[in-house]
C-alpha positions as CSV (number, residue, x, y, z in Angstrom):
1,I,0.0,0.0,0.0
2,W,3.0,2.3,0.6
3,L,3.9,2.1,-3.1
4,V,0.4,3.2,-4.0
5,F,0.7,6.3,-1.9
6,L,4.3,6.9,-3.0
7,Y,3.5,6.8,-6.7
8,A,0.0,8.2,-6.7
9,P,1.1,11.9,-6.8
10,S,3.3,11.3,-9.8
11,F,0.6,9.3,-11.5
12,L,-2.0,12.0,-10.9
13,L,0.4,14.7,-12.2
14,G,0.9,12.7,-15.4
15,A,-2.8,12.2,-15.7
16,W,-3.4,15.9,-15.3
17,I,-0.7,16.7,-17.9
18,Y,-2.4,14.4,-20.3
19,L,-6.0,15.5,-19.6
20,S,-5.2,19.2,-19.6
21,K,-3.1,18.9,-22.8
22,W,-0.6,21.2,-21.0
23,K,2.2,22.2,-23.5
24,P,4.7,24.4,-21.7
25,G,7.3,26.3,-23.9
26,F,10.9,25.3,-24.1
27,G,12.0,28.1,-21.7
28,L,9.8,26.8,-18.9
29,A,10.9,23.3,-19.6
30,A,14.6,24.1,-19.6
31,A,14.1,26.2,-16.4
32,S,12.6,23.1,-14.7
33,V,15.7,21.1,-15.6
34,A,18.0,23.8,-14.3
35,L,16.0,24.0,-11.1
36,F,16.1,20.2,-10.7
37,F,19.9,20.2,-11.0
38,A,20.2,23.3,-8.7
39,I,18.2,21.6,-6.0
40,G,20.4,18.5,-6.4
41,A,23.6,20.5,-6.1
42,V,22.3,22.3,-3.0
43,A,21.2,19.0,-1.4
44,M,24.7,17.5,-2.2
45,A,26.4,20.5,-0.6
46,F,25.2,19.8,2.9
47,D,26.1,16.8,5.1
48,W,22.5,16.7,6.5
49,S,20.8,16.5,3.1
50,R,23.3,14.5,1.1
51,P,21.8,11.2,2.3
52,L,18.5,12.2,0.7
53,I,20.1,11.9,-2.7
54,M,22.7,9.2,-2.1
55,K,20.2,7.1,-0.1
56,T,23.0,6.3,2.4
57,G,21.1,7.0,5.6
58,G,18.1,8.7,7.1
59,E,14.6,7.5,7.2
60,P,13.3,5.9,4.0
61,F,10.1,8.0,4.4
62,D,12.2,11.2,4.2
63,V,14.2,9.9,1.2
64,D,11.0,8.9,-0.7
65,W,9.3,12.2,0.0
66,F,12.3,14.2,-1.0
67,G,12.8,12.2,-4.2
68,M,9.1,12.5,-5.2
69,T,9.1,16.3,-4.5
70,W,12.4,16.8,-6.3
71,T,11.4,15.0,-9.4
72,T,8.0,16.8,-9.5
73,V,10.1,19.9,-10.5
74,L,10.6,18.2,-13.8
75,A,6.9,18.3,-14.7
76,P,7.3,21.1,-17.3
77,W,10.2,19.2,-19.0
78,L,8.2,16.0,-19.1
79,A,5.0,17.8,-20.5
80,Y,7.1,19.6,-23.1
81,N,8.7,16.3,-24.3
82,V,5.5,14.3,-24.3
83,H,4.2,16.5,-27.1
84,R,7.3,16.2,-29.3
85,P,7.8,13.6,-32.0
86,S,10.2,10.8,-31.0
87,P,12.9,9.4,-33.3
88,P,13.3,5.6,-33.2
89,L,16.4,5.8,-30.9
90,D,14.3,7.7,-28.4
91,R,11.7,4.9,-28.4
92,H,14.6,2.4,-27.6
93,F,15.7,4.6,-24.7
94,G,12.1,4.7,-23.4
95,N,11.7,1.0,-23.7
96,I,15.1,0.2,-22.1
97,S,14.2,2.5,-19.2
98,Y,11.3,0.2,-18.4
99,A,13.7,-2.8,-18.5
100,L,16.0,-0.9,-16.1
101,Y,13.0,-0.1,-13.8
102,I,11.8,-3.7,-13.8
103,T,15.2,-5.4,-13.3
104,H,17.3,-3.1,-11.1
105,W,15.8,-4.0,-7.7
106,P,16.2,-7.8,-7.9
107,V,19.9,-7.3,-8.9
108,V,20.5,-4.9,-6.0
109,V,18.9,-7.3,-3.5
110,L,20.7,-10.4,-4.9
111,M,24.1,-8.6,-4.9
112,A,23.8,-6.7,-1.6
113,G,27.2,-7.9,-0.4
114,F,29.1,-6.6,-3.5
115,G,30.4,-3.1,-4.1
116,K,28.3,-0.5,-5.9
117,P,30.4,-0.5,-9.1
118,L,29.9,-4.2,-9.6
119,I,26.2,-3.9,-8.8
120,L,25.9,-1.1,-11.3
121,A,27.6,-3.2,-14.0
122,A,25.3,-6.2,-13.2
123,I,22.3,-3.9,-13.4
124,I,23.3,-2.7,-16.8
125,A,24.0,-6.3,-18.0
126,V,20.7,-7.7,-16.8
127,C,18.8,-4.6,-18.1
128,V,20.3,-5.0,-21.6
129,A,19.7,-8.8,-21.6
130,F,16.0,-8.2,-20.5
131,Y,15.6,-5.6,-23.2
132,L,17.0,-7.8,-25.9
133,A,15.2,-10.9,-24.8
134,V,11.8,-9.5,-23.8
135,E,11.2,-5.9,-24.6
136,F,12.6,-5.7,-28.1
137,P,10.7,-8.8,-29.4
138,A,7.5,-7.6,-27.6
139,E,7.8,-4.3,-29.3
140,R,8.3,-6.0,-32.7
141,F,5.2,-8.1,-32.0
142,R,3.2,-5.1,-31.0
143,R,4.1,-3.3,-34.3
144,Y,3.2,-6.5,-36.2
145,V,-0.2,-6.8,-34.6
146,L,-1.0,-3.0,-35.1
147,K,0.0,-3.3,-38.7
148,R,-2.2,-6.3,-39.2
149,L,-5.1,-4.5,-37.5
150,E,-4.7,-1.4,-39.6
151,A,-4.6,-3.5,-42.8
152,S,-7.9,-5.2,-42.0
């Protein structure tokens, strides 16, 4: 149930962006990215707030709320990009981001005793393998089905 409450604000923000057809200009979108990095730099500058970004201490509740609030700043950038055409390479990055999302936590849990560089390398390897074995064929099948439906 915690995950529902954790992700509900982001989901609702995305739904609002979609339903409102909000199309911010490039200036606002770029400013949101600059603000995101500025907040991150300020948080990294202080010993008391660095764990919120690095997830090296503090209460998980605090880290989750900080992360959710911090990423919300990117809403104009996300809304700006949703309305732009995507080249094929962009679609691959979007699809591989899902593979990263779905595979990273099991790798982190299974490799808890290893160092972070090795865990990161394993996450990348598992993510790419998942993308090539599952996501890429599923995307090809989806395109095939849509093409067949459009033809009939």
